[in-house]
KEMARLO-23387 format. One record per residue: z, y, x of N, C-alpha, C, O in turn; residue in one letter. Coordinates in Angstrom, 3 decimals, always signed. Atoms other than C-alpha are relative to their C-alpha. Layout:
Z, Y, X, Z, Y, X, Z, Y, X, Z, Y, X, A $
...
This chain:
-1.404, +0.064, +0.268, +81.354, +112.883, +94.105, +0.741, -0.245, +1.306, +0.282, -1.026, +2.139, M $
-0.768, +0.170, -1.220, +83.996, +113.120, +96.818, +1.482, +0.134, -0.263, +1.926, +0.168, -1.410, G $
-1.448, -0.023, +0.066, +87.677, +113.353, +97.560, +0.523, +1.107, +0.903, -0.091, +1.440, +1.917, N $
-0.566, -1.121, -0.744, +89.903, +116.146, +98.828, +1.414, -0.343, +0.455, +2.240, -0.825, -0.319, V $
-1.327, +0.115, -0.582, +92.892, +115.950, +101.137, +0.380, +1.410, +0.427, -0.238, +1.986, +1.322, F $
-0.370, -1.384, -0.236, +94.663, +119.295, +101.152, +1.194, +0.137, +0.909, +2.034, -0.755, +1.025, G $
-1.125, -0.301, -0.894, +97.026, +120.883, +103.596, +0.288, +1.475, +0.005, -0.033, +2.167, +0.972, G $
-0.257, -1.430, +0.079, +98.172, +124.287, +102.456, -1.300, +0.753, -0.197, -1.968, +0.598, -1.219, G $
+1.213, -0.811, +0.082, +95.305, +126.659, +103.148, -1.253, -0.775, +0.412, -2.368, -0.317, +0.160, E $
+1.132, +0.786, -0.491, +93.084, +123.946, +104.671, -0.240, -1.192, -0.906, +0.640, -1.602, -1.663, Q $
+0.276, +1.233, +0.729, +91.369, +120.972, +103.123, -1.065, -0.803, +0.738, -1.889, -0.265, +1.477, S $
+0.954, +0.938, -0.558, +89.401, +117.945, +104.191, -0.733, -0.611, -1.180, -0.159, -1.394, -1.937, L $
+0.820, +0.488, +1.110, +86.587, +117.202, +101.744, -0.905, -1.104, +0.536, -1.706, -0.878, +1.443, C $
+0.736, +1.148, -0.508, +85.082, +113.765, +102.221, -0.802, -0.673, -1.103, -0.402, -0.704, -2.267, L $
+0.774, +0.848, +0.914, +82.376, +111.713, +100.604, +0.809, -1.264, -0.260, +1.826, -1.498, +0.392, S $
-0.690, +1.263, +0.266, +83.432, +108.382, +99.139, +0.000, -0.900, +1.240, +1.018, -1.511, +1.567, N $
+0.075, +0.799, -1.227, +82.227, +106.606, +102.285, +0.871, +0.564, +1.101, +1.524, -0.187, +1.826, G $
-0.854, -0.653, -0.988, +83.967, +109.144, +104.506, +1.471, -0.248, -0.276, +2.261, -0.460, +0.643, G $
-1.381, +0.275, +0.394, +87.181, +108.651, +102.554, +0.396, -1.410, +0.388, +1.487, -1.634, +0.912, T $
-0.280, +1.399, -0.327, +86.976, +104.900, +103.015, +0.273, -0.159, +1.496, +1.236, -0.818, +1.887, E $
-0.174, +0.069, -1.453, +86.586, +105.268, +106.786, +1.309, +0.671, +0.415, +2.076, +0.098, +1.189, V $
-1.197, -0.768, -0.334, +89.351, +107.892, +107.039, +1.263, -0.792, -0.324, +2.166, -0.885, +0.508, F $
-1.177, +0.764, +0.419, +91.861, +105.772, +105.111, +0.099, -1.312, +0.778, +1.196, -1.719, +1.158, I $
-0.029, +1.261, -0.745, +90.870, +102.540, +106.872, +0.609, +0.189, +1.389, +1.488, -0.578, +1.783, D $
-0.514, -0.178, -1.362, +91.546, +103.904, +110.359, +1.467, +0.461, -0.016, +2.234, +0.119, +0.884, V $
-1.411, -0.377, +0.110, +94.807, +105.513, +109.218, +0.870, -1.201, -0.385, +1.996, -1.317, +0.099, L $
-0.760, +1.192, +0.380, +95.941, +102.232, +107.597, +0.230, -0.919, +1.195, +1.303, -1.508, +1.326, M $
-0.187, +0.814, -1.205, +95.376, +100.374, +110.854, +1.118, +0.581, +0.863, +1.930, -0.163, +1.414, L $
-1.014, -0.654, -0.827, +97.550, +102.926, +112.660, +1.376, -0.030, -0.653, +2.364, -0.350, +0.007, A $
-1.302, -0.033, +0.678, +100.305, +103.259, +110.038, +0.613, -1.390, -0.039, +1.836, -1.526, -0.009, V $
-0.503, +1.372, +0.014, +100.595, +99.467, +109.919, +0.673, -0.354, +1.320, +1.591, -1.173, +1.357, S $
-0.589, +0.233, -1.325, +101.408, +99.483, +113.616, +1.325, +0.739, +0.177, +2.242, +0.221, +0.815, E $
-1.130, -0.881, -0.308, +103.970, +102.304, +113.544, +1.135, +0.027, -1.008, +2.258, +0.380, -0.649, L $
-1.015, -0.149, +1.056, +105.866, +102.123, +110.240, +1.237, -0.842, +0.295, +1.143, -2.045, +0.540, A $
-1.247, +0.738, -0.199, +109.516, +101.202, +110.706, +1.177, +0.638, -0.738, +2.327, +0.253, -0.531, D $
-1.032, -0.744, +0.722, +111.440, +103.539, +108.403, -0.421, +0.058, -1.470, -1.608, -0.037, -1.781, D $
+0.310, -0.067, +1.429, +111.662, +103.818, +104.620, -1.070, +1.051, -0.297, -2.005, +0.782, -1.052, E $
+0.967, -1.064, +0.249, +109.750, +107.121, +104.658, -1.391, -0.416, +0.483, -2.393, -0.129, -0.172, W $
+1.281, +0.456, -0.557, +107.024, +105.574, +106.841, -0.723, -0.919, -0.978, -1.936, -0.817, -1.162, D $
+0.606, +0.933, +0.948, +106.455, +102.824, +104.291, -0.426, +0.715, -1.284, -1.381, +0.304, -1.943, F $
+0.433, -0.816, +1.144, +106.303, +105.416, +101.518, -1.326, +0.691, +0.327, -2.228, +0.739, -0.509, R $
+1.251, -0.628, -0.418, +103.612, +107.271, +103.489, -1.121, -1.038, +0.026, -2.241, -0.754, -0.398, F $
+1.001, +1.089, +0.017, +101.787, +103.949, +103.993, -0.422, -0.297, -1.436, -1.591, -0.577, -1.701, A $
+0.321, +0.202, +1.412, +102.006, +103.514, +100.218, -0.947, +1.061, -0.518, -1.865, +0.767, -1.283, G $
+0.899, -1.085, +0.397, +100.387, +106.908, +99.725, -1.410, -0.273, +0.517, -2.387, -0.086, -0.208, L $
+1.319, +0.320, -0.553, +97.552, +105.875, +102.045, -0.630, -1.169, -0.747, -1.826, -1.145, -1.040, L $
+0.534, +1.160, +0.727, +97.179, +102.526, +100.261, -0.541, +0.408, -1.367, -1.508, -0.179, -1.854, A $
+0.471, -0.467, +1.310, +96.782, +104.398, +96.969, -1.344, +0.732, +0.078, -1.927, +1.065, -0.953, L $
+1.296, -0.660, -0.168, +93.661, +106.035, +98.406, -1.138, -1.018, +0.054, -2.290, -0.640, +0.267, Q $
+1.000, +1.062, -0.012, +91.824, +102.682, +98.284, -0.881, +0.136, -1.239, -0.438, -0.144, -2.353, D $
+0.916, -0.247, +1.112, +88.801, +103.487, +96.124, -0.465, -1.286, -0.674, -0.948, -1.252, -1.806, Q $
+0.347, +1.271, +0.629, +88.129, +99.804, +95.503, +0.986, -0.338, -1.108, +0.670, -1.110, -2.014, N $
-1.022, +0.230, +1.014, +91.326, +99.810, +93.452, +0.093, +1.193, -0.946, +0.147, +1.017, -2.163, V $
-0.245, -1.213, +0.780, +91.683, +103.416, +92.273, -1.262, +0.592, -0.623, -1.174, +1.349, -1.590, M $
+1.256, -0.568, +0.495, +88.007, +104.246, +91.689, -0.588, +0.966, +1.013, +0.140, +1.684, +1.699, G $
+0.693, -0.870, -0.963, +85.430, +106.095, +93.750, +0.043, +1.443, -0.494, -0.182, +1.732, -1.669, R $
-0.070, -1.415, +0.340, +85.837, +109.834, +93.843, +1.266, +0.392, -0.740, +1.347, +1.499, -1.272, G $
-1.227, -0.234, +0.781, +89.315, +109.582, +92.276, +1.255, +0.057, +0.853, +2.357, -0.040, +0.313, C $
-1.177, +0.019, -0.864, +91.622, +109.773, +95.297, +0.125, +1.318, +0.749, -0.700, +2.218, +0.593, V $
-0.294, -1.200, -0.772, +93.063, +112.387, +97.616, +1.427, +0.431, -0.265, +2.034, +0.041, -1.262, G $
-1.354, -0.524, +0.164, +96.370, +114.145, +98.084, +0.105, +1.312, +0.747, -0.760, +1.648, +1.555, F $
-0.282, -1.251, -0.685, +97.803, +117.436, +99.247, +1.317, -0.155, +0.740, +2.251, -0.766, +0.220, D $
-1.233, +0.083, -0.780, +100.437, +117.731, +101.948, +1.181, +0.604, -0.755, +2.326, +0.210, -0.533, L $
-1.081, -0.616, +0.793, +102.428, +119.900, +99.512, +0.633, -0.987, -0.969, +1.755, -0.771, -1.427, R $
-0.503, +0.978, +0.964, +102.862, +116.862, +97.261, +0.822, -1.112, +0.646, +1.321, -2.001, -0.045, D $
-0.763, +1.018, -0.713, +104.586, +114.780, +99.931, +1.463, +0.423, +0.071, +1.770, +1.578, +0.367, I $
-1.445, -0.238, -0.126, +108.381, +114.512, +99.859, +0.365, -0.187, +1.472, +0.681, -1.295, +1.905, A $
-0.187, +0.063, -1.449, +108.888, +115.339, +103.534, +1.447, -0.265, +0.398, +1.694, -0.788, +1.484, W $
-1.406, +0.220, -0.312, +112.699, +115.201, +103.391, +0.840, +1.192, -0.430, +0.322, +2.288, -0.643, G $
-0.891, -1.051, +0.507, +115.714, +117.222, +102.330, +0.597, +0.860, +1.096, +1.142, +1.926, +0.811, T $
-0.543, -0.798, -1.106, +116.765, +118.442, +105.782, -1.129, +0.358, +0.959, -2.168, -0.302, +0.975, T $
+1.033, -0.394, -0.961, +114.805, +120.222, +108.485, -0.230, -1.107, +1.031, -1.358, -1.324, +1.472, S $
+0.145, +1.110, -0.959, +115.489, +117.315, +110.852, -0.850, -1.121, -0.601, -1.722, -1.671, +0.072, R $
+0.757, +1.064, +0.664, +114.134, +114.798, +108.339, -1.463, +0.403, -0.178, -2.364, -0.408, +0.036, R $
+1.380, -0.481, +0.163, +111.058, +116.929, +107.608, -0.748, -0.046, +1.327, -1.920, -0.418, +1.371, R $
+0.635, +0.036, -1.328, +110.357, +117.229, +111.350, -0.330, -1.437, +0.397, -1.391, -1.695, +0.965, A $
+0.235, +1.401, -0.320, +110.693, +113.458, +111.772, -1.188, -0.549, -0.796, -2.021, -1.272, -0.250, R $
+1.093, +0.467, +0.853, +108.336, +112.781, +108.844, -1.339, +0.553, +0.485, -2.327, -0.175, +0.574, S $
+1.231, -0.626, -0.490, +105.746, +115.239, +110.125, -0.416, -0.623, +1.334, -1.599, -0.877, +1.561, K $
+0.300, +0.626, -1.291, +106.003, +113.745, +113.628, -0.590, -1.399, -0.194, -1.478, -1.811, +0.553, A $
+0.540, +1.330, +0.271, +105.366, +110.293, +112.162, -1.472, +0.088, -0.425, -2.296, -0.692, +0.053, F $
+1.390, -0.159, +0.439, +102.173, +111.464, +110.420, -0.878, +0.369, +1.194, -1.996, -0.131, +1.319, V $
+0.773, -0.391, -1.185, +101.016, +113.086, +113.666, -0.148, -1.166, +0.980, -1.209, -1.327, +1.582, L $
+0.091, +1.187, -0.869, +101.813, +109.924, +115.684, -1.009, -0.999, -0.573, -1.795, -1.593, +0.164, R $
+0.942, +0.903, +0.661, +99.895, +107.850, +113.144, -1.427, +0.477, +0.207, -2.317, -0.313, +0.523, T $
+1.335, -0.575, -0.181, +96.923, +110.190, +113.354, -0.453, -0.123, +1.452, -1.613, -0.437, +1.719, T $
+0.334, +0.114, -1.427, +97.047, +110.200, +117.165, -0.379, -1.436, +0.362, -1.320, -1.656, +1.124, A $
+0.333, +1.396, -0.273, +97.062, +106.394, +117.259, -1.380, -0.331, -0.572, -2.170, -1.020, +0.073, L $
+1.333, +0.210, +0.583, +94.064, +106.333, +114.918, -1.077, +0.664, +0.854, -2.157, +0.104, +1.043, A $
+0.964, -0.696, -0.868, +92.317, +108.876, +117.153, -0.280, -0.782, +1.284, -1.352, -0.652, +1.875, L $
+0.198, +0.841, -1.181, +92.808, +106.444, +120.043, -0.738, -1.296, -0.322, -0.782, -2.218, +0.492, N $
+0.839, +1.113, +0.429, +90.649, +103.979, +118.089, +0.779, -1.320, -0.085, +0.248, -2.386, +0.226, R $
-0.863, +1.168, +0.120, +93.538, +101.580, +117.465, -0.588, -0.999, -0.999, -0.707, -0.700, -2.188, H $
+0.526, +1.128, +0.780, +92.064, +98.284, +116.170, -1.316, +0.300, -0.731, -1.659, -0.403, -1.682, R $
+1.266, -0.293, +0.662, +88.753, +99.892, +115.197, -0.961, -1.174, +0.086, -1.827, -1.322, -0.776, W $
+0.888, +1.163, -0.117, +87.038, +96.725, +116.413, +0.191, -0.960, -1.176, -0.708, -1.745, -1.480, S $
-0.249, +0.850, +1.172, +88.633, +94.965, +113.401, -0.810, +0.430, -1.224, -0.959, -0.344, -2.169, D $
+0.725, -0.521, +1.162, +86.580, +97.128, +111.028, -1.333, -0.705, -0.233, -1.784, -0.833, -1.371, L $
+1.304, +0.642, +0.141, +83.323, +95.329, +111.724, -1.144, +0.995, -0.054, -2.290, +0.614, -0.290, G $
+1.024, -1.042, -0.044, +81.454, +98.629, +111.930, +0.521, +1.138, +0.868, +1.720, +1.227, +1.134, Y $
-0.377, -1.160, -0.809, +81.462, +101.781, +114.039, +0.091, +1.214, -0.924, -0.924, +1.638, -1.477, E $
-0.153, -1.158, +0.890, +82.897, +104.717, +112.047, -0.395, +1.304, +0.721, +0.425, +1.878, +1.438, P $
+0.521, -1.101, -0.815, +80.760, +107.584, +113.405, +0.722, +1.339, -0.159, +0.773, +2.112, +0.798, P $
-0.615, -1.311, +0.202, +82.645, +110.528, +111.890, +1.523, -0.057, -0.092, +2.171, +0.956, -0.358, Y $
-1.449, +0.168, +0.177, +86.187, +109.119, +111.840, +0.798, +0.944, +0.887, +1.771, +1.540, +0.426, A $
-0.773, -0.876, -0.890, +87.372, +111.086, +114.868, -0.058, +1.449, -0.475, +0.937, +2.168, -0.384, Q $
+0.119, -1.356, +0.552, +86.066, +114.315, +113.347, +0.956, +0.179, -1.176, +1.655, +1.189, -1.252, Q $
-0.901, -0.073, +1.155, +87.964, +113.605, +110.102, +1.457, +0.016, +0.451, +2.267, +0.790, -0.058, Y $
-1.372, +0.090, -0.489, +91.116, +112.669, +112.004, +0.435, +1.282, +0.708, +1.572, +1.722, +0.545, L $
-0.328, -1.272, -0.661, +90.985, +115.823, +114.157, +0.269, +1.086, -1.041, +1.204, +1.873, -0.892, H $
-0.194, -0.997, +1.044, +90.643, +117.949, +111.036, +1.328, -0.235, -0.730, +2.061, +0.712, -1.013, Q $
-1.267, +0.326, +0.660, +93.540, +116.121, +109.345, +1.180, +0.344, +0.918, +2.186, +0.888, +0.463, F $
-1.046, -0.316, -0.973, +95.638, +116.466, +112.505, +0.268, +1.510, +0.045, +1.421, +1.940, +0.080, Q $
-0.151, -1.459, +0.021, +94.999, +120.222, +112.528, +0.719, +0.459, -1.268, +1.564, +1.353, -1.224, D $
-0.654, -0.350, +1.271, +96.029, +120.415, +108.869, +1.494, -0.294, +0.070, +2.313, +0.543, -0.310, M $
-1.406, +0.400, -0.060, +99.283, +118.542, +109.480, +0.755, +0.872, +1.002, +1.871, +1.310, +0.722, V $
-0.662, -0.837, -1.009, +100.105, +120.504, +112.648, +0.281, +1.400, -0.540, +1.329, +1.980, -0.252, E $
-0.158, -1.346, +0.538, +99.621, +123.789, +110.794, +0.853, +0.081, -1.245, +1.216, +1.176, -1.676, G $
-0.758, +0.026, +1.245, +101.558, +122.713, +107.722, +1.500, +0.045, +0.289, +1.994, -0.659, +1.169, Y $
-1.449, -0.105, -0.141, +105.215, +123.689, +107.410, +0.641, -0.537, -1.271, +0.666, +0.148, -2.294, V $
-0.638, +0.561, +1.189, +107.018, +121.356, +105.011, +1.297, +0.739, -0.326, +2.096, +1.036, +0.562, P $
-1.233, -0.651, +0.427, +109.741, +123.034, +102.986, +0.567, -0.744, -1.186, -0.160, -1.082, -2.120, T $
-0.652, +0.656, +1.126, +112.236, +121.380, +100.703, -0.508, -1.398, -0.231, -1.329, -1.910, +0.531, G $
+0.380, +1.358, +0.330, +111.831, +118.018, +99.105, -0.577, -0.006, -1.408, +0.166, +0.109, -2.383, D $
+0.640, -0.087, +1.302, +109.302, +117.967, +96.281, +0.264, -1.225, -0.858, +0.331, -1.111, -2.082, T $
-0.221, +1.256, +0.722, +109.941, +114.302, +95.320, -0.947, -0.187, -1.174, -0.524, -0.608, -2.251, E $
+1.008, +0.247, +1.031, +106.732, +114.169, +93.306, -0.449, -1.437, +0.101, -1.447, -1.735, +0.757, R $
+0.326, +1.423, -0.095, +106.681, +110.416, +92.859, -1.272, -0.359, -0.766, -1.750, -1.491, -0.684, T $
+1.303, +0.263, +0.604, +103.560, +110.754, +90.746, -1.090, +0.057, +1.061, -2.176, -0.486, +0.860, D $
+0.950, -0.089, -1.098, +101.797, +111.555, +94.037, +0.509, -0.790, +1.203, -0.201, -1.643, +1.735, V $
-0.588, +0.655, -1.161, +104.116, +110.392, +96.825, +0.875, -1.144, -0.488, +1.873, -0.910, -1.171, F $
-0.724, +1.143, +0.543, +105.355, +106.866, +96.135, +1.499, +0.043, +0.301, +1.916, +0.381, +1.408, P $
-1.433, +0.118, -0.198, +109.071, +106.445, +95.639, +0.313, -1.284, +0.746, -0.576, -2.095, +1.006, G $
-0.419, +1.186, -0.748, +111.048, +103.798, +97.468, -0.406, -1.277, -0.727, -0.840, -2.242, -0.098, V $
+0.329, +1.201, +0.768, +110.453, +101.315, +94.667, -1.494, -0.302, -0.017, -1.891, -1.411, -0.377, E $
+1.448, +0.195, +0.009, +106.673, +101.784, +95.023, -0.631, +0.108, +1.380, -1.849, +0.235, +1.500, N $
+0.583, -0.082, -1.335, +106.284, +101.922, +98.778, -0.726, -1.305, +0.305, -0.595, -2.277, -0.439, C $
+0.762, +1.191, -0.353, +104.049, +99.398, +100.500, +0.983, -1.137, +0.272, +1.781, -1.062, +1.206, V $
-1.011, +1.052, -0.088, +105.983, +96.144, +100.034, -0.322, -1.158, +0.940, +0.554, -1.980, +1.211, P $
+0.361, +1.210, -0.738, +104.084, +93.689, +102.211, -1.057, +0.295, +1.056, -1.671, +1.361, +1.089, A $
+1.039, -0.069, -1.012, +101.810, +93.073, +105.124, -0.897, -1.216, -0.170, -0.422, -2.332, -0.382, S $
+0.952, +1.106, +0.045, +98.679, +90.980, +105.003, +0.228, -0.835, +1.266, +0.085, -0.332, +2.380, C $
-0.299, +0.868, -1.140, +99.553, +88.028, +107.234, -1.237, -0.197, +0.868, -1.157, -0.185, +2.096, V $
+1.243, +0.261, -0.735, +95.948, +87.393, +108.193, -0.426, +1.180, +0.873, -0.830, +0.993, +2.020, R $
+0.512, -1.173, -0.710, +95.103, +90.979, +109.223, +1.081, +0.923, +0.573, +0.765, +1.867, +1.297, H $
-1.108, -0.834, -0.478, +98.565, +92.471, +109.957, -0.180, +1.467, -0.393, +0.000, +2.375, +0.418, R $
+0.189, -1.339, +0.542, +97.836, +95.479, +107.751, +0.893, +0.133, -1.219, +0.919, -0.749, -2.077, I $
-0.835, -0.237, +1.167, +100.297, +96.952, +105.287, -0.868, +0.050, -1.241, -1.984, +0.570, -1.215, L $
+0.774, +0.120, +1.225, +99.176, +96.340, +101.741, +0.925, +0.074, -1.196, +2.140, -0.070, -1.064, S $
-0.765, -0.026, +1.241, +100.300, +96.660, +98.162, +0.109, -1.404, -0.597, +0.308, -1.555, -1.803, A $
-0.220, +1.364, +0.464, +100.499, +92.874, +97.941, +1.399, -0.088, -0.597, +2.288, +0.575, -0.062, L $
+0.901, +0.892, +0.722, +101.265, +91.165, +95.600, -0.733, +0.691, -1.138, -1.417, +0.031, -1.921, P $
+0.633, -0.726, +1.113, +100.030, +93.901, +93.243, -1.518, +0.010, +0.105, -2.216, -0.033, -0.909, H $
+1.433, +0.024, -0.214, +96.567, +93.944, +94.793, -0.363, -1.328, +0.639, +0.524, -2.054, +1.089, W $
+0.434, +1.303, -0.496, +94.521, +90.989, +95.977, +0.212, -0.183, +1.495, +0.371, -1.313, +1.958, E $
-0.176, +0.115, -1.457, +94.914, +91.760, +99.679, -0.172, +1.343, +0.646, -0.309, +2.362, -0.030, G $
+0.208, -1.248, -0.734, +94.541, +94.350, +102.372, -1.474, +0.419, -0.100, -2.296, -0.316, -0.647, C $
+1.373, -0.481, +0.141, +91.374, +96.416, +102.653, -1.009, -0.877, +0.713, -2.173, -0.903, +0.314, F $
+0.923, +0.903, -0.661, +89.842, +93.913, +105.070, -0.218, -1.295, -0.801, -1.298, -1.883, -0.754, L $
+0.124, +1.221, +0.826, +90.525, +90.965, +102.714, -0.977, +0.176, -1.158, -1.714, -0.749, -1.500, C $
+0.776, -0.196, +1.232, +88.768, +92.503, +99.733, -1.417, +0.482, +0.239, -2.164, +0.695, -0.716, V $
+1.379, -0.424, -0.288, +85.590, +93.583, +101.507, -0.872, -1.156, +0.315, -2.061, -0.979, +0.580, R $
């Protein structure tokens, strides 16, 4: 059983363990960079990929399901944020906090980066069943680990619950 992250014509198919690593390194990066409402919504989407909460083999998203923005300027800003987040993760930002060496994380991140770079967002889908709305964006940060989390809805960030 695995999970799929789609991007138009491309997709990133990951095992459950691969998904965990991919989301963990992206959460470390998004927690550092998020400073806009849309950023926190994207962080919420990543938090929803936590298989310890959602179930193993039950996560994934497609770039087409993200509400990138209603204007071309907003869509470009949102896409740039995802690429900056991915680039920071590729630079191994806070990987030492993981407590393990993620051997394939850079490969997954490069593939995701290629998907995002090649994807052209159009319109605003506003599929809040996939992309969290403002009311469901990541509301808190774990004080101990400085990682965005769905606290108080979940017990803690991904490092707290492992």
